[in-house]
Backbone as JSON Lines, residues from 0, in Angstrom:
{"i":0,"aa":"N","n":[73.64,-0.38,-26.06],"ca":[72.67,-0.68,-24.91],"c":[71.25,-0.97,-25.7]}
{"i":1,"aa":"L","n":[70.78,-2.01,-25.84],"ca":[69.46,-2.1,-26.48],"c":[68.31,-1.43,-25.87]}
{"i":2,"aa":"W","n":[68.48,-1.07,-24.56],"ca":[67.15,-0.5,-23.84],"c":[66.99,0.93,-24.47]}
{"i":3,"aa":"V","n":[68.26,1.71,-24.46],"ca":[68.12,3.19,-24.89],"c":[68.52,3.65,-26.24]}
{"i":4,"aa":"D","n":[68.78,2.47,-27.12],"ca":[69.12,2.57,-28.54],"c":[67.86,2.94,-29.41]}
{"i":5,"aa":"D","n":[67.83,4.2,-29.86],"ca":[66.86,4.81,-30.58],"c":[66.72,4.24,-31.96]}
{"i":6,"aa":"A","n":[67.76,3.77,-32.4],"ca":[67.86,3.15,-33.91],"c":[67.77,1.6,-33.75]}
{"i":7,"aa":"L","n":[67.31,1.15,-32.63],"ca":[67.07,-0.35,-32.54],"c":[65.91,-0.91,-33.51]}
{"i":8,"aa":"T","n":[66.16,-1.92,-34.03],"ca":[65.05,-2.43,-35.02],"c":[64.53,-3.57,-34.35]}
{"i":9,"aa":"S","n":[63.34,-4.11,-34.89],"ca":[62.75,-5.35,-34.3],"c":[63.71,-6.63,-34.64]}
{"i":10,"aa":"E","n":[64.13,-6.49,-35.95],"ca":[64.82,-7.57,-36.25],"c":[66.02,-7.8,-35.57]}
{"i":11,"aa":"R","n":[66.84,-6.77,-35.29],"ca":[68.04,-6.76,-34.36],"c":[68.01,-7.18,-33.02]}
{"i":12,"aa":"L","n":[66.82,-6.68,-32.4],"ca":[66.5,-7.08,-31.06],"c":[66.04,-8.7,-31.08]}
{"i":13,"aa":"S","n":[65.15,-9.14,-32.01],"ca":[64.85,-10.69,-31.9],"c":[66.05,-11.46,-32.21]}
{"i":14,"aa":"A","n":[66.93,-10.99,-33.07],"ca":[68.15,-11.88,-33.38],"c":[69.12,-11.7,-32.02]}
{"i":15,"aa":"T","n":[69.18,-10.86,-31.43],"ca":[69.75,-10.82,-30.07],"c":[69.33,-11.76,-29.06]}
{"i":16,"aa":"I","n":[68.05,-11.63,-28.86],"ca":[67.4,-12.39,-28.13],"c":[67.43,-14.01,-28.15]}
{"i":17,"aa":"D","n":[67.24,-14.13,-29.53],"ca":[67.38,-15.46,-30.25],"c":[68.75,-15.94,-29.86]}
{"i":18,"aa":"A","n":[70.01,-15.24,-30.21],"ca":[71.29,-15.79,-30.04],"c":[71.67,-15.92,-28.62]}
{"i":19,"aa":"V","n":[71.25,-15.28,-27.69],"ca":[71.46,-15.43,-26.16],"c":[70.75,-16.63,-25.73]}
{"i":20,"aa":"C","n":[69.56,-16.92,-25.99],"ca":[68.69,-17.97,-25.61],"c":[69.34,-19.22,-26.29]}
{"i":21,"aa":"E","n":[69.77,-19.02,-27.46],"ca":[70.48,-20.51,-27.96],"c":[71.67,-20.87,-27.2]}
{"i":22,"aa":"T","n":[72.25,-19.96,-26.42],"ca":[73.52,-20.4,-25.76],"c":[73.14,-20.76,-24.36]}
{"i":23,"aa":"V","n":[72.17,-20.3,-23.85],"ca":[71.85,-20.61,-22.35],"c":[71.35,-21.99,-22.06]}
{"i":24,"aa":"R","n":[71.75,-22.47,-21.27],"ca":[71.47,-23.8,-20.75],"c":[70.6,-23.84,-19.43]}
{"i":25,"aa":"N","n":[70.9,-22.75,-18.74],"ca":[70.03,-22.76,-17.31],"c":[68.47,-22.06,-17.66]}
{"i":26,"aa":"P","n":[67.54,-22.84,-17.35],"ca":[66.39,-22.34,-17.53],"c":[65.92,-21.07,-16.99]}
{"i":27,"aa":"R","n":[66.43,-20.86,-15.7],"ca":[65.97,-19.69,-14.85],"c":[66.66,-18.54,-15.56]}
{"i":28,"aa":"F","n":[67.92,-18.74,-16.05],"ca":[68.76,-17.39,-16.69],"c":[67.87,-17.14,-18.05]}
{"i":29,"aa":"R","n":[67.51,-18.35,-18.85],"ca":[66.82,-17.98,-20.05],"c":[65.42,-17.23,-19.84]}
{"i":30,"aa":"S","n":[64.82,-17.68,-18.71],"ca":[63.65,-16.98,-18.38],"c":[63.89,-15.43,-18.13]}
{"i":31,"aa":"L","n":[65.06,-15.31,-17.5],"ca":[65.55,-13.78,-17.29],"c":[65.83,-13.03,-18.7]}
{"i":32,"aa":"V","n":[66.47,-13.82,-19.39],"ca":[66.87,-12.97,-20.79],"c":[65.48,-12.9,-21.71]}
{"i":33,"aa":"L","n":[64.55,-13.8,-21.62],"ca":[63.21,-13.51,-22.18],"c":[62.4,-12.53,-21.45]}
{"i":34,"aa":"Q","n":[62.41,-12.31,-20.22],"ca":[61.8,-11.19,-19.51],"c":[62.63,-9.73,-19.87]}
{"i":35,"aa":"V","n":[63.71,-9.9,-19.95],"ca":[64.55,-8.53,-20.33],"c":[64.0,-8.06,-21.59]}
{"i":36,"aa":"G","n":[64.21,-9.31,-22.83],"ca":[63.84,-8.91,-24.08],"c":[62.55,-8.65,-24.07]}
{"i":37,"aa":"A","n":[61.67,-9.05,-23.31],"ca":[60.06,-8.68,-23.41],"c":[59.91,-6.89,-23.1]}
{"i":38,"aa":"E","n":[60.71,-6.6,-22.19],"ca":[60.68,-5.25,-21.49],"c":[61.31,-4.3,-22.45]}
{"i":39,"aa":"I","n":[62.56,-4.82,-23.04],"ca":[62.93,-3.97,-24.29],"c":[62.04,-3.88,-25.31]}
{"i":40,"aa":"A","n":[61.47,-5.04,-25.64],"ca":[60.7,-4.8,-26.86],"c":[59.38,-4.05,-26.53]}
{"i":41,"aa":"G","n":[58.7,-4.1,-25.42],"ca":[57.7,-3.19,-25.1],"c":[57.99,-1.81,-24.95]}
{"i":42,"aa":"H","n":[59.33,-1.65,-24.49],"ca":[59.68,-0.18,-24.34],"c":[59.65,0.44,-25.57]}
{"i":43,"aa":"H","n":[60.14,-0.29,-26.63],"ca":[60.35,0.06,-28.02],"c":[59.06,0.04,-28.98]}
{"i":44,"aa":"G","n":[58.02,-0.6,-28.35],"ca":[56.81,-0.69,-29.19],"c":[56.73,-1.93,-30.08]}
{"i":45,"aa":"F","n":[57.82,-2.95,-29.82],"ca":[57.93,-4.22,-30.58],"c":[56.89,-5.34,-29.92]}
{"i":46,"aa":"D","n":[55.58,-5.01,-30.16],"ca":[54.6,-5.68,-29.33],"c":[54.64,-7.32,-29.7]}
{"i":47,"aa":"E","n":[55.05,-7.84,-30.88],"ca":[54.99,-9.11,-31.11],"c":[56.2,-9.63,-30.58]}
{"i":48,"aa":"I","n":[57.37,-9.05,-30.56],"ca":[58.46,-9.64,-29.92],"c":[58.29,-9.64,-28.48]}
{"i":49,"aa":"A","n":[57.59,-8.85,-27.84],"ca":[57.16,-8.83,-26.32],"c":[56.33,-10.14,-26.16]}
{"i":50,"aa":"L","n":[55.4,-10.28,-26.84],"ca":[54.32,-11.42,-26.69],"c":[55.21,-12.65,-26.73]}
{"i":51,"aa":"R","n":[56.08,-12.55,-27.93],"ca":[56.66,-14.07,-27.94],"c":[57.57,-14.35,-26.91]}
{"i":52,"aa":"C","n":[58.35,-13.29,-26.45],"ca":[59.26,-13.47,-25.19],"c":[58.43,-13.94,-24.19]}
{"i":53,"aa":"M","n":[57.14,-13.17,-23.81],"ca":[56.4,-13.63,-22.6],"c":[55.78,-15.19,-22.81]}
{"i":54,"aa":"S","n":[55.53,-15.44,-24.12],"ca":[54.99,-16.92,-24.33],"c":[56.04,-17.7,-24.04]}
{"i":55,"aa":"E","n":[57.19,-17.57,-24.53],"ca":[58.38,-18.62,-24.32],"c":[58.79,-18.73,-22.95]}
{"i":56,"aa":"A","n":[58.86,-17.52,-22.02],"ca":[59.14,-17.6,-20.79],"c":[58.11,-18.46,-19.95]}
{"i":57,"aa":"A","n":[56.84,-18.06,-20.3],"ca":[55.75,-18.8,-19.49],"c":[55.69,-20.27,-19.77]}
{"i":58,"aa":"Q","n":[56.3,-20.64,-20.98],"ca":[56.37,-22.3,-21.2],"c":[57.48,-22.69,-20.62]}
{"i":59,"aa":"G","n":[58.34,-21.9,-20.16],"ca":[59.59,-22.44,-19.3],"c":[59.37,-22.52,-17.87]}
{"i":60,"aa":"V","n":[60.0,-21.49,-17.1],"ca":[59.94,-21.6,-15.63],"c":[59.54,-20.22,-15.07]}
{"i":61,"aa":"L","n":[59.06,-19.29,-15.87],"ca":[58.69,-18.1,-15.4],"c":[57.63,-18.26,-14.17]}
{"i":62,"aa":"V","n":[57.95,-17.7,-13.11],"ca":[56.83,-17.62,-11.95],"c":[56.74,-16.28,-11.62]}
{"i":63,"aa":"D","n":[57.19,-15.29,-12.0],"ca":[57.0,-13.94,-11.59],"c":[55.91,-13.2,-12.11]}
{"i":64,"aa":"L","n":[54.52,-13.68,-11.16],"ca":[53.27,-13.09,-11.79],"c":[53.25,-11.49,-11.43]}
{"i":65,"aa":"D","n":[53.77,-10.94,-10.54],"ca":[53.8,-9.66,-10.19],"c":[54.39,-8.92,-11.46]}
{"i":66,"aa":"W","n":[55.61,-9.48,-12.05],"ca":[56.12,-8.74,-13.24],"c":[55.1,-8.88,-14.43]}
{"i":67,"aa":"V","n":[54.49,-9.94,-14.43],"ca":[53.62,-10.32,-15.56],"c":[52.56,-9.27,-15.65]}
{"i":68,"aa":"D","n":[52.08,-9.17,-14.18],"ca":[50.82,-8.01,-13.98],"c":[51.11,-6.73,-14.15]}
{"i":69,"aa":"R","n":[52.38,-6.51,-13.67],"ca":[52.66,-4.9,-13.5],"c":[53.79,-4.28,-14.2]}
{"i":70,"aa":"C","n":[54.61,-4.85,-14.84],"ca":[55.8,-4.35,-15.59],"c":[55.13,-3.22,-16.51]}
{"i":71,"aa":"P","n":[55.67,-1.8,-16.36],"ca":[55.03,-0.71,-17.13],"c":[55.49,-0.75,-18.47]}
{"i":72,"aa":"A","n":[56.68,-1.65,-18.87],"ca":[56.99,-1.73,-20.42],"c":[56.11,-2.66,-21.16]}
{"i":73,"aa":"L","n":[55.29,-3.39,-20.27],"ca":[54.41,-4.3,-21.06],"c":[52.88,-3.96,-21.05]}
{"i":74,"aa":"A","n":[52.51,-2.75,-20.64],"ca":[51.13,-2.28,-20.58],"c":[50.69,-2.37,-21.66]}
{"i":75,"aa":"S","n":[51.17,-2.11,-22.98],"ca":[50.6,-2.39,-24.33],"c":[50.06,-3.55,-24.74]}
{"i":76,"aa":"V","n":[50.75,-4.62,-24.1],"ca":[50.36,-5.98,-24.58],"c":[49.66,-6.65,-23.62]}
{"i":77,"aa":"R","n":[49.41,-6.25,-22.53],"ca":[48.77,-6.84,-21.54],"c":[47.22,-7.03,-21.58]}
{"i":78,"aa":"T","n":[46.81,-6.08,-22.6],"ca":[45.23,-6.18,-22.82],"c":[44.96,-7.17,-24.37]}
{"i":79,"aa":"R","n":[46.14,-7.61,-24.72],"ca":[45.94,-8.51,-26.03],"c":[45.74,-9.81,-25.61]}
{"i":80,"aa":"P","n":[44.66,-10.52,-26.48],"ca":[44.4,-11.75,-26.16],"c":[45.45,-12.89,-26.1]}
{"i":81,"aa":"E","n":[46.45,-12.73,-26.63],"ca":[47.64,-13.59,-26.76],"c":[48.28,-13.52,-25.3]}
{"i":82,"aa":"W","n":[48.06,-12.64,-24.51],"ca":[48.64,-12.46,-23.4],"c":[47.95,-13.48,-22.09]}
{"i":83,"aa":"V","n":[46.83,-13.95,-22.49],"ca":[45.99,-14.61,-21.47],"c":[46.49,-15.89,-21.07]}
{"i":84,"aa":"E","n":[46.95,-16.73,-22.1],"ca":[47.33,-18.16,-21.93],"c":[48.68,-18.19,-21.3]}
{"i":85,"aa":"P","n":[49.65,-17.33,-21.65],"ca":[50.89,-17.11,-20.9],"c":[50.78,-16.95,-19.56]}
{"i":86,"aa":"R","n":[49.9,-15.83,-19.35],"ca":[49.65,-15.31,-17.85],"c":[48.96,-16.61,-17.13]}
{"i":87,"aa":"H","n":[48.06,-17.35,-17.68],"ca":[47.47,-18.36,-17.03],"c":[48.52,-19.27,-16.63]}
{"i":88,"aa":"L","n":[49.36,-19.69,-17.54],"ca":[50.67,-20.62,-17.07],"c":[51.56,-20.18,-15.97]}
{"i":89,"aa":"V","n":[51.82,-18.74,-15.88],"ca":[52.54,-18.33,-14.97],"c":[51.75,-18.22,-13.6]}
{"i":90,"aa":"R","n":[50.6,-17.9,-13.68],"ca":[49.75,-18.0,-12.41],"c":[49.59,-19.27,-11.65]}
{"i":91,"aa":"A","n":[49.39,-20.2,-12.81],"ca":[49.37,-21.63,-12.25],"c":[50.58,-21.88,-11.38]}
{"i":92,"aa":"R","n":[51.77,-21.7,-12.2],"ca":[53.09,-22.02,-11.75],"c":[53.25,-21.25,-10.28]}
{"i":93,"aa":"A","n":[53.15,-20.11,-10.13],"ca":[53.02,-19.12,-8.86],"c":[52.36,-19.82,-7.94]}
{"i":94,"aa":"E","n":[51.13,-20.11,-8.08],"ca":[50.16,-20.71,-7.27],"c":[50.73,-22.1,-6.61]}
{"i":95,"aa":"A","n":[51.29,-22.85,-7.52],"ca":[51.89,-23.98,-6.97],"c":[53.06,-23.77,-6.11]}
{"i":96,"aa":"V","n":[53.81,-22.96,-6.25],"ca":[54.74,-22.28,-5.36],"c":[54.18,-21.81,-3.94]}
{"i":97,"aa":"W","n":[53.18,-20.87,-4.13],"ca":[52.72,-20.53,-2.98],"c":[51.92,-21.35,-2.1]}
{"i":98,"aa":"A","n":[51.51,-22.52,-2.59],"ca":[51.09,-23.64,-2.06],"c":[51.82,-24.56,-1.06]}
{"i":99,"aa":"V","n":[53.19,-24.49,-1.46],"ca":[54.14,-25.19,-0.81],"c":[54.37,-24.69,0.84]}
């Protein structure tokens, strides 16, 4: 279980996320994999992986602005400059959905 594995390395987590994403064809499921990957990375203090996952999900179909703004596992990366652009993409997508 990657979430509670105290011996988890950033390399193993990154490889697992990449392997799953390579096999996923559904964009929504890929977004979910990246969200879970970001949470696991954040939980373990792997900030660069969390940011990469967030960025990739934002470039895809991620629309969950509440998760972006409130997920406790991502608190440490939300203040980083790299968070701004992906958050902006997700917010724009969410606003487009809200406008319908």
